[in-house]
C-alpha positions in Angstrom: 0.0 0.0 0.0 1.7 3.2 -1.1 0.9 6.6 0.0 -0.4 9.3 -2.3 2.2 11.9 -1.4 6.0 12.1 -1.4 7.1 12.1 2.3 9.9 10.2 4.0 8.4 7.5 6.0 9.2 4.7 8.5 8.0 1.2 7.8 6.6 -1.1 10.5 7.0 -4.8 9.5 4.3 -6.6 11.4 5.1 -10.1 12.8 1.6 -10.6 14.2 2.1 -8.4 17.3 -0.9 -7.0 19.0 0.9 -3.6 19.3 2.1 -3.2 15.7 -0.5 -0.5 15.0 0.5 1.4 18.1 4.1 1.6 16.8 2.9 3.3 13.6 0.7 5.6 15.6 3.5 6.7 17.9 5.8 7.4 14.8 3.1 9.5 13.3 2.6 11.4 16.6 6.3 12.3 16.2 5.7 13.8 12.9 6.8 11.1 10.6 4.5 9.1 8.3 4.4 5.4 9.0 2.8 2.4 7.4 2.3 -1.3 8.4 3.2 -4.3 6.1 2.7 -7.9 7.2 5.9 -9.8 7.3 4.4 -12.9 5.5 4.2 -10.9 2.3 7.9 -10.8 1.4 7.2 -8.9 -2.0 5.3 -6.3 -0.1 8.1 -6.0 2.6 10.8 -5.6 -0.1 8.9 -2.9 -1.9 8.0 -1.1 1.3 11.6 -1.3 2.6 12.8 0.3 -0.7 10.4 3.2 -0.2 11.1 3.8 3.4 13.8 5.8 5.2 13.8 3.4 8.2 12.4 0.1 9.4 10.8 -1.1 12.6 10.4 -4.8 13.3 7.4 -5.4 15.5 6.7 -7.7 18.3 4.9 -11.0 17.7 3.8 -14.3 19.2 5.9 -17.4 19.4 9.7 -18.0 19.3 12.1 -16.8 16.6 13.4 -20.3 16.5 10.0 -21.5 15.2 9.5 -18.6 12.8 10.1 -18.2 9.1 10.7 -14.4 9.3 14.5 -14.4 8.9 14.3 -13.2 5.3 12.1 -10.2 6.2 14.5 -9.2 8.9 17.5 -9.7 6.5 15.8 -7.5 3.9 15.6 -4.7 6.5 19.3 -5.1 7.6 20.6 -5.4 4.0 18.9 -2.3 2.9 21.4 -0.3 4.8 18.7 1.8 6.4 18.3 2.3 10.2 16.5 -0.7 11.8 14.8 -1.0 15.2 13.6 -4.3 16.5 11.1 -4.4 19.3 10.5 -7.4 21.5 10.2 -10.3 18.9 11.8 -8.0 16.4 14.7 -7.5 18.8 15.2 -11.2 19.3 14.9 -11.8 15.5 17.7 -9.3 14.8 19.9 -10.9 17.3 19.3 -14.3 15.8 20.0 -13.4 12.2 23.1 -11.5 13.2 24.5 -14.4 15.1 23.6 -13.6 18.7 22.1 -16.1 21.2 18.4 -16.2 21.8 16.9 -18.6 24.3 14.5 -19.1 27.2 14.6 -16.1 29.6 16.1 -16.8 33.0 13.0 -14.9 34.3 10.1 -14.4 31.8 8.8 -10.9 32.2 5.2 -9.7 31.8 4.1 -6.2 32.7 6.0 -3.4 34.5 9.8 -4.2 34.7 12.8 -2.0 35.6 15.6 -1.8 33.2 19.2 -0.7 34.0 21.1 1.3 31.4 24.7 0.2 30.9 25.5 2.4 27.9 23.2 5.0 26.5 24.5 4.9 23.0 22.3 6.7 20.4 19.1 4.9 21.2 18.9 5.6 25.0 20.4 9.1 24.8 19.0 11.4 27.4 17.3 8.7 29.4 17.9 8.0 33.1 20.0 5.2 34.5 16.9 3.2 35.5 13.3 3.3 34.5 10.2 1.2 34.2 9.1 -0.4 31.0 6.4 -2.8 29.8 7.6 -6.3 29.0 5.9 -9.4 27.5 8.3 -12.2 26.7 9.3 -15.8 27.5 12.5 -15.8 25.3 15.3 -13.2 25.6 18.5 -12.3 23.9 21.1 -14.0 26.0 24.2 -12.9 24.1 24.4 -10.0 21.6 25.7 -10.4 18.0 29.4 -9.8 17.5 30.2 -6.1 17.6 27.0 -5.1 19.2 26.9 -3.0 22.4 24.6 -4.0 25.3 22.7 -0.8 26.2 20.4 -2.1 28.9 19.5 -5.2 31.0 16.7 -6.3 33.2 16.3 -9.4 35.6 15.0 -11.5 32.7 16.8 -9.9 29.8 20.6 -9.9 29.8 20.4 -7.9 26.6 17.3 -5.8 27.1 18.6 -3.2 24.5 21.4 -3.4 22.0 23.1 -1.3 19.3 25.2 -2.4 16.4 27.1 0.4 14.8 24.9 3.4 14.3 22.3 1.7 12.3 20.8 -1.5 13.9 19.0 -1.3 17.3 16.9 -3.6 19.4 14.9 -3.4 22.6 13.1 -6.2 24.5 10.4 -3.9 25.9 7.5 -2.1 24.2 8.3 1.6 23.9 5.1 2.2 22.0 3.0 1.3 25.0 2.0 4.1 27.4 3.0 2.0 30.3 6.7 2.2 29.2 8.5 5.2 30.6 10.4 7.3 28.1 9.0 5.3 25.2 8.4 8.3 23.0 11.9 9.6 23.8 13.4 6.3 22.6 11.4 6.4 19.4 12.3 10.0 19.0 16.0 9.1 19.2 15.5 6.4 16.6 13.9 8.9 14.2 16.8 11.2 14.8 19.1 8.4 13.5 16.8 7.9 10.5 17.1 11.6 9.8 13.6 12.1 8.3 12.0 15.6 8.4 9.1 15.8 10.9 6.7 16.9 8.3 3.6 14.6 8.8 0.7 16.9 9.5 -2.6 15.5 8.5 -4.4 18.9 8.7 -2.2 20.2 5.8 -3.1 17.3 3.6 -6.5 18.5 2.5 -5.4 20.0 -0.9 -3.5 16.7 -1.7 -6.5 14.6 -0.7 -8.8 16.7 -2.9 -6.4 16.5 -5.9 -6.2 12.7 -5.3 -9.9 12.2 -5.6 -10.0 14.5 -8.7 -7.4 12.5 -10.4 -8.9 9.2 -9.6 -12.5 10.0 -10.6 -11.7 12.3 -13.5 -14.9 13.5 -15.3 -17.1 10.7 -14.0 -19.8 10.8 -11.3 -19.7 9.3 -7.8 -21.9 8.4 -5.0 -20.8 9.0 -1.4 -22.1 6.8 1.4 -22.7 9.0 4.4 -23.6 7.9 7.9 -23.2 11.1 9.9 -19.9 10.0 11.5 -16.8 12.1 11.1 -15.1 9.6 8.7 -17.8 9.4 6.1 -18.5 13.1 6.4 -14.9 14.1 5.9 -14.6 11.8 2.9 -17.7 13.2 1.4 -16.6 16.8 1.8 -13.2 16.1 0.3 -15.0 14.4 -2.6 -17.4 17.4 -2.9 -14.5 19.8 -3.2 -13.0 17.6 -5.9 -16.1 16.8 -7.9 -18.7 19.5 -7.2 -22.2 18.5 -8.3 -20.9 15.3 -9.8 -20.9 13.9 -6.2 -24.2 12.5 -4.9 -24.3 11.9 -1.1 -26.5 8.9 -0.1 -27.7 8.0 3.3 -29.0 4.5 3.8 -31.6 4.0 6.6 -31.1 0.3 7.3 -33.4 0.1 10.2 -30.6 -0.7 12.5 -29.7 2.8 13.9 -29.9 3.8 17.6 -33.0 5.7 18.6 -33.1 9.2 17.1 -30.0 8.6 15.1 -31.4 9.2 11.7 -32.9 12.6 12.5 -29.7 13.6 14.4 -27.5 12.6 11.5 -29.5 14.5 8.9 -29.4 17.6 11.0 -25.6 17.5 11.5 -25.0 16.8 7.8 -27.1 19.8 6.8 -24.8 22.1 8.9 -21.9 21.2 6.6 -23.9 21.5 3.4 -24.5 17.9 2.7 -28.1 17.1 1.8 -28.1 13.4 1.1 -30.5 11.3 -0.9 -32.2 9.1 1.8 -32.9 5.5 1.0 -35.3 3.7 3.2 -34.1 0.1 3.1 -35.0 -1.0 6.6 -37.3 -3.8 5.7 -34.8 -5.2 3.2 -32.0 -5.3 5.8 -34.2 -6.6 8.7 -35.6 -9.4 6.6 -32.1 -10.5 5.5 -30.7 -10.4 9.0 -33.6 -12.1 10.8 -32.2 -15.1 12.7 -28.6 -14.5 11.7 -26.3 -15.2 14.7 -22.8 -15.2 13.6 -21.3 -11.6 13.9 -19.1 -12.0 10.8 -22.1 -13.2 8.8 -24.1 -10.2 10.0 -21.3 -7.9 8.7 -21.3 -9.7 5.4 -25.0 -9.5 5.0 -24.9 -5.7 5.8 -22.0 -5.3 3.4 -23.7 -7.1 0.6 -27.0 -5.2 0.9 -25.1 -1.9 1.4 -23.3 -2.5 -1.9 -26.5 -3.6 -3.7 -28.4 -0.5 -2.6 -25.5 1.9 -3.5 -25.1 0.1 -6.9 -28.7 0.5 -7.7 -28.6 4.3 -6.8 -25.4 4.7 -8.7 -26.9 3.2 -11.9 -29.9 5.6 -11.6 -27.5 8.5 -11.4 -24.9 7.3 -13.9 -22.2 7.1 -11.2 -19.2 4.8 -11.6 -17.5 5.5 -8.2 -18.3 5.0 -4.5 -16.7 7.3 -1.9 -16.3 5.8 1.5 -15.0 6.9 4.9 -12.7 3.8 5.3 -9.9 4.7 7.8 -6.7 2.7 8.6 -8.0 0.8 11.7 -10.8 -0.6 9.4 -8.2 -1.8 7.0 -6.1 -3.4 9.7 -8.9 -5.1 11.6 -10.5 -6.4 8.5 -7.3 -8.0 7.5 -7.2 -6.3 4.1 -3.5 -6.6 4.0 -2.2 -10.0 2.8 -1.4 -12.2 5.7 -3.0 -10.1 8.3 -5.4 -11.6 10.8 -9.0 -10.7 10.6 -10.1 -9.3 13.9 -13.5 -8.3 12.6 -14.8 -7.5 9.2 -15.8 -3.9 8.7 -18.9 -3.8 6.4 -17.2 -1.2 4.2 -13.9 -3.1 3.7 -14.0 -6.9 4.1 -17.8 -7.0 4.1 -18.2 -5.7 0.6 -18.7 -8.3 -2.2 -15.8 -9.0 -4.4 -17.9 -8.5 -7.6 -19.1 -5.1 -6.6 -19.4 -3.0 -9.8 -18.5 0.4 -8.3 -14.9 1.6 -8.1 -13.9 2.6 -4.5 -12.6 6.0 -3.6 -11.2 6.0 0.0 -9.4 9.3 0.6 -8.9 8.5 4.3 -7.7 5.0 4.0 -4.2 5.7 5.4 -5.4 7.8 8.4 -6.2 7.0 12.0 -9.3 8.4 13.7 -7.6 11.2 15.5 -5.9 12.3 12.3 -9.3 12.3 10.5 -10.5 14.6 13.3 -7.6 17.0 12.6 -8.6 17.1 8.9 -12.2 17.6 9.9 -11.3 20.7 12.0 -9.3 22.0 9.1 -12.4 21.7 6.9 -14.4 23.7 9.4 -16.7 20.9 10.5 -18.5 21.7 13.7 -17.2 20.2 16.9 -20.4 18.4 17.6 -19.9 16.3 14.4 -16.2 16.0 14.7 -16.5 14.4 18.2 -19.7 12.5 17.5 -19.8 9.1 19.1 -19.0 6.4 16.5 -21.7 4.0 15.7 -20.8 0.6 14.0 -21.7 0.4 10.3 -24.0 -2.6 10.9 -25.6 -0.5 13.6 -27.4 -2.4 16.4 -27.2 -5.7 14.6 -23.8 -6.2 16.2 -25.0 -5.1 19.6 -27.3 -8.1 19.8 -25.5 -11.3 20.6 -26.8 -14.4 18.8 -29.7 -14.6 16.4 -31.1 -11.1 15.5 -34.9 -10.7 16.0 -37.1 -7.6 15.7 -37.9 -8.0 19.4 -34.2 -8.1 20.4 -33.6 -5.0 18.2 -36.4 -3.2 20.0 -35.0 -4.1 23.4 -31.4 -3.1 22.7 -32.5 0.2 21.0 -34.5 1.1 24.2 -31.6 0.1 26.5 -29.1 2.0 24.4 -31.2 5.1 24.4 -31.3 5.0 28.2 -27.5 4.7 28.4 -27.0 7.6 26.0 -29.5 9.8 27.8 -28.1 9.2 31.3 -24.5 9.6 30.3 -25.2 12.8 28.5 -27.3 14.1 31.3 -24.4 13.4 33.7 -22.2 15.6 31.5 -19.7 12.7 30.8 -20.1 12.3 27.1 -17.3 14.6 26.3 -14.6 12.5 27.8 -15.9 9.1 26.5 -15.1 7.5 23.1 -18.2 5.3 23.0 -20.9 4.4 25.5 -23.7 1.9 24.6 -25.7 -1.2 25.6 -25.4 -4.7 24.3 -28.2 -7.3 24.5 -26.2 -10.4 25.5 -27.0 -14.0 24.5 -27.2 -14.8 28.3 -30.4 -15.1 30.3 -30.7 -14.9 34.1 -33.2 -15.4 36.9 -34.8 -12.3 38.4 -37.7 -11.4 40.8 -40.6 -9.2 39.8 -43.5 -8.7 42.2 -42.4 -11.6 44.5 -42.4 -13.9 41.5 -39.6 -15.5 39.7 -38.8 -14.1 36.3 -36.4 -15.3 33.6 -35.1 -12.7 31.2 -32.3 -11.0 29.2 -28.9 -9.7 30.4 -27.9 -6.3 29.1 -24.2 -5.3 29.3 -23.1 -1.7 29.4 -20.0 -0.6 27.7 -18.3 2.8 28.1 -14.6 3.4 27.0 -12.0 6.1 26.7 -9.7 6.1 23.7 -7.8 8.4 21.3 -7.9 6.4 18.1 -10.0 3.3 18.6 -6.9 1.1 18.3 -6.6 0.9 22.1 -9.2 1.7 24.7 -9.7 1.5 28.4 -13.0 1.1 30.3 -14.4 4.3 31.8 -14.7 4.6 35.5 -18.3 5.7 35.5 -19.7 6.9 38.9 -21.4 4.2 40.8 -24.6 6.3 41.2 -24.8 6.5 37.4 -24.4 2.8 36.8 -27.1 2.1 39.4 -29.4 4.6 37.8 -29.0 3.1 34.3 -29.5 -0.4 35.6 -32.6 0.7 37.5 -34.1 2.4 34.4 -33.3 -0.5 32.0 -34.8 -3.1 34.3 -37.8 -0.9 35.1 -38.6 0.3 31.6 -37.8 -2.9 29.7 -39.6 -5.8 31.5 -37.8 -8.5 29.3 -34.5 -7.5 31.0 -33.7 -8.7 34.6 -30.0 -8.0 34.9 -27.5 -5.3 33.9 -23.7 -5.8 33.9 -20.8 -3.4 33.2 -17.9 -4.4 31.0 -14.5 -3.4 32.4 -12.3 -5.0 29.8 -9.6 -2.9 27.9 -8.8 -3.2 24.2 -6.7 -5.3 23.7 -7.5 -8.0 24.6 -11.1 -7.2 23.8 -12.5 -5.0 21.0 -14.7 -1.9 21.7 -17.8 -3.5 20.2 -18.8 -7.0 21.5 -19.3 -8.5 18.1 
């Protein structure tokens, strides 16, 4: 995947680590463009290495002695460009360069103190001891010939190393916020790479507009708008490029939260987008009735989404479809060869392969917070910029198990209560998402001195910057109690309410 502009960049080679996306995010935060390429696709790795100014080898599961990743690491080393290995990537560098990697004398997981032996270039300016985030069974026991040991920890004799002024490795995860001085370490690496700190998404508007203009030419396009910041920004960029040859379309699939359609249309009108409204609720609900598997729900939504848009496009004579696809959608949908599918996004992996429209995705290489920077540059009102995300398949993926109209009614009511109470408490501004899930579980309850047996609703509220990681919000106890009381009082089918306190990772933000 190449970028549409000429900027020096740093490549992240992904060995399957859960934090690979965080590395790219941190590099971008430091003002340098970064992309992720899966290590299993050696052709893509080779091409990306040749286009990059520096390379970072990510963490990953398993042992380097069981892997087939040596060639990807050697490509990076032999390129002559600065290389940084993190965790698994650190061990892989040591292995291919002749060091010794084996079982750690003390496997380390979580906060660990490292002792600096030699600051070198990588640890320049860091203190003699600091806490980092470790997650490893194996460790580098002996460095490659000629390499300096920069740091050690109880379970990592070679916790950081430096070979010449070009090859570096650290056993810990500097990209994780739990690691002290992680950004300083990455900043030191970028200083070695020597790239200009010129990645500023807000300055990319004209390039994005020109990119759409060049791709679509004199043809017409439809833009799928949902009222979220991603699709709104993509539509506005396309509108600047195409003028009246762009036709915004809003599909009412009958799966929106309560009041969402009216709220969306009002917000879109504030930025000059008056979409064609397609009422396809019965079509979507009939196709989803009884579907239990969450990935199948996404495929059904993706297929119908494409069918409706293709029909509209034919009527308008449009050849292109503008979408608000962003980088996390691409990563989680496994759109890159060899990447694991976390969940299919209806607008990426959920689209049918034989779809007749050509895709225009101006935001495909941006993270959510970067899209918001672009939105502010475009003058989009803050209410829309920070609007709570709603999944593309709507409430279909907030009902565990088979979808029915009754379950949809229940989860819509519960979700409306959550939204109303959180917003009344003045907490919506610090939360990324807050919603209700109708679980597949049932539980025993008591109503009017009689036994009842009903549904369990789960509440979810998280704080995040970019949706790639998230932590559960510490909502006030009185608020949780009030939400639980209202849900069980107003929805007789529900007898129990629980609160999800799981971070992402290991979970995702949505349940399905």
